[in-house]
N, C-alpha and C positions, 0 to 999 in steps of 0.2 A: 617316171614310174609311179602309178597311182598308189596313194597311201604312204608315200615317203616325203622327205623334207622338200618344201617348196624351193624353187630355184632362188628366190630372193625374199626370204622371210624378213618381216619387219624387225628393225633393231629397237628393242625397248629403250626408253630414255632412262639412263642410270640415275638421274636426278629425281625421278618419280618415287614417292614414298611407297608405291605399290610394287616397285621393281626390286628383285632380290638377286644378289650375286651368289651363285651356288658353287663357285670354283673350289672352295675349300672342302666340300663334302660330296659333291654330285657323283664323282667317279668311285666312290667307296660304298657299294651296296650295303644297306643295313644301317648306315650312319643317318643321323637325324638332327634337325634344328627346329626349335620352337620359336614362334614370333608372337609377341603380345604388343600390339601397336594401336595407337589412335591416329587415324589419318583423315584428311579432309575429303569429302565427296568431290570428285573431280568435276562433275556436272550433275545437273538435276537427275536423280534416279527415279524413273517413273515419269508419268505425264504431269508436267508442272501445272497444267490447266485442268487436271483431273481431280478426283476426290482425295488422293493420297500420293505423296512423293517424299523423297529425301532431298532437301534443297542442296544446291551446289555450295561447297565450302563447309557444310555441317559435319560434325564428328561422326566417323565410322570406326567402331571398335573391332579390331581384327584379332582373332585367336587362331593361329595357323600352325600346323605341324608339317614340316617338309621332310620327306623321307626319300633317301636315295635307293632306287631300285635298278634292276638290270637295264630296263628300257629308258630310264631317265629319272625324273624327280616327281614324286607323288605329293601333291598339296591337298591336305584335308583340313578343313577348319570351319569357322563361322564368322559372320559379320553382323553387327547389330548397330542400329541407328535410330534416332528419333524421327517420327513420321510427321510431316506437315500436311494439313488438309482440313477438312471439315466433316462433321458427322452427317451422314446422308439423311437422318431423320430430323434433327433439330438445327442443323447448320452451325453448331458451335465449333470452335477450333478443337482439333484433336490433341490429346495428350497420350500418345501411344508410342511404343517402341517395336520395331520389327527386328526379328532375328532370323538369319538365313544360314543354312548349312551348305557347304559345297565340297566338291572333290574334283580334282583335275590332274591328269597325268601329262607332264611336260616331257616330250620325247627328246632324246639326244638326236642331233642332226644325223641323218642317214638311217635311222631306225625305221623298220617297216611297221606301219600303223595298222596293218590289216585292212586297208581300204577305207579307213575313217577319214572322210574329207574335212571334218571339223577338228581334226587333231591339231594340237598346238606343240610348238617346239621351243627348246632352249636355244637362244641365240647368243653366242659368245658367253655361254654359261649364265646368262641372265634369263630370269623368268618374270613375267608380268602378271600380277594377280588382278589387276583392274578389270579386265573383261569378265572374268569368272565371278568376281564379287558383284559387279554391276548386274549381271544376268540373274544371279541367285537372289539378290535383294528385290529386283523387279518382280520375280515370281512369288516372293513372299509377301509383297504388299497386299493389303486387304482390298478387295474390289468394291466392297460396300461397308466402309468402316463406320463404327458406332462409337460415340463418346462413352457409352456404357451399355451393357447388354439389355437393360430394361428401359432404355431411352423411350420416352413417351412421344417425342416428336413435337410437331407444331399443330395448333388448332387449325383445321381445314377451313374454318370460316373467317377467323380474324388474324391468324398467324402467331398468336401468343405461344411462348414456350411452355408446354404442359409440364415440363420437369420443374419449373419454378412455381407453377400454380396447378397442382394436380386436381383440384376441385373445380377448375374452370369449366363453365358450361354456358350454353345459350338456350333461351326459351324458344321452342319451335312449335308452331301451331300445327295441329293435325290438318293436312291438306284437304281432308274430306269435309272439314267445317269451314274452309276458306270462303266458299261461295255464300254460305249462310251469314258469315261475319260481314261480308261486303254488303249483303242485303240489309242487315241490321243497321250498319252505318248509314246506308242510303235512307232508310226509313227515319232514322233519328235526325238527319239533316233536313228532311222535308216535313217534320212534325209541326213546325210553326205555320199558322194560317193567317190570312189577311184579316185585319180587324173588321168586325161586323158593325155597320152603321146602325145607330139607334132608330127604332121605328118612328116614322113621322107622326106628329100629333094632328088629330083631326081639327080642322078649323071650325070654330063655332060660327 
């Protein structure tokens, strides 16, 4: 039946730090549990070849409230982690932290989800926070991260970091005078003349 428990829902790995056993409170609507945990990122969150990502194994701080409701367990919380990557203007390493909020309802087996094909279910009273945390952090990653809001970037001519040398500049000639400058150089190079032979003396 559409919108109900899949025939063979995946069994979460109880050894995963993202998996929570809800057996002691899930069947008592109104009961609640809070989690404050630091867990490792299971894989690179975001494009590891992109401008920003959370590397595999780096710390992810979770602050989660699990609330038993009639349909299952409602997970509401946030995840924060350090971001690896480089500034899109000056290419310096980033020193940023991303924080993502999330909310997911984990249905009891057999509950009608109202046709939601993306609904997730408790399996043997276990819920897995990893997919929802992963998706929330990916959406929160900056698409064009900056090392700071007023980053000056790189000099387009020589590539020097303008944050380190804000007065950096290059002398540029007015292109309207370029032809005249070339002509002047040419005249200067041709200004030397062949030596003139002294006049011949009249023979007496």
